[in-house]
C-alpha positions in Angstrom: 16.3 -9.4 -15.6 14.3 -9.9 -12.8 10.5 -10.8 -12.9 9.1 -8.0 -11.2 5.4 -9.9 -9.8 7.3 -13.0 -8.6 7.3 -11.3 -5.1 3.2 -10.8 -5.5 1.2 -13.2 -2.9 -1.2 -14.6 -5.0 -3.4 -15.3 -2.0 -3.8 -11.6 -2.4 -5.0 -11.2 -6.2 -8.6 -11.3 -5.0 -9.8 -7.7 -4.2 -11.6 -9.1 -1.2 -9.0 -10.8 0.4 -7.0 -7.9 0.1 -9.7 -6.1 1.7 -10.0 -8.3 4.8 -6.3 -8.1 5.1 -6.3 -4.4 5.1 -8.8 -4.3 7.9 -7.1 -6.9 10.2 -3.9 -5.4 9.7 -4.5 -2.2 11.2 -7.2 -3.5 14.0 -6.6 -6.0 16.6 -9.8 -7.9 15.2 -12.9 -7.7 13.5 -16.1 -9.4 13.4 -17.7 -10.7 10.5 -20.5 -8.2 10.5 -18.1 -5.5 10.5 -16.3 -6.6 7.6 -19.2 -7.4 5.4 -21.2 -3.9 5.8 -17.2 -2.6 5.5 -16.6 -4.0 2.4 -20.1 -4.5 1.1 -20.4 -8.3 0.7 -22.9 -11.1 0.8 -22.3 -13.7 4.0 -21.5 -16.7 1.5 -19.0 -14.4 -0.1 -16.9 -13.2 2.7 -17.3 -16.3 4.6 -15.4 -18.3 1.5 -13.1 -15.3 1.0 -12.3 -16.1 5.1 -12.1 -19.6 5.2 -9.8 -19.8 2.1 -7.3 -17.5 4.0 -7.9 -19.2 7.3 -6.7 -22.5 5.5 -3.2 -20.9 4.5 -2.9 -19.8 8.2 -3.1 -15.7 7.4 -5.7 -15.3 9.8 -7.6 -17.1 12.7 -11.0 -16.9 13.7 -12.3 -16.8 17.2 -15.9 -17.7 17.7 -17.6 -16.2 21.3 -21.2 -15.6 22.6 -21.9 -12.0 23.0 -25.1 -12.0 25.2 -27.0 -14.6 24.2 -25.5 -14.5 20.3 -22.9 -15.8 18.4 -19.9 -13.8 17.5 -17.0 -14.5 15.1 -14.2 -12.2 15.4 -10.9 -13.0 13.2 -7.0 -11.7 13.8 -4.4 -11.5 11.1 -1.7 -14.2 12.3 2.2 -13.6 12.5 2.3 -15.2 9.0 -0.6 -13.7 7.4 1.3 -10.0 8.7 4.5 -11.0 7.5 3.3 -12.3 4.1 0.7 -9.0 3.8 3.7 -6.8 4.2 5.8 -8.5 1.6 3.1 -8.0 -0.8 2.4 -4.7 0.0 6.4 -4.2 -0.4 6.3 -6.0 -3.7 3.4 -3.4 -5.0 5.2 -0.5 -4.0 8.2 -2.0 -6.2 6.0 -2.5 -8.8 4.3 0.8 -9.1 7.9 2.6 -8.5 
């Protein structure tokens, strides 16, 4: 018998990481403040989850200035996109 949860990616066990990946998979990019507002998170909570996803190369940060203000936006990587799609496929199989 096949283990039905073996295809789930542990990187997405957290609802915050799942939310980050969901936002980035349907948008070209999203900045820190937008994600913070959409998910109603504190700076520290969001930053720690973003860093974890960056460390496994599922997302990439792009630092820039808008006017004189620093801005960090995030994009999903090809590896992150593939991993997230595989995770969603595994979830669909699990609920069927």
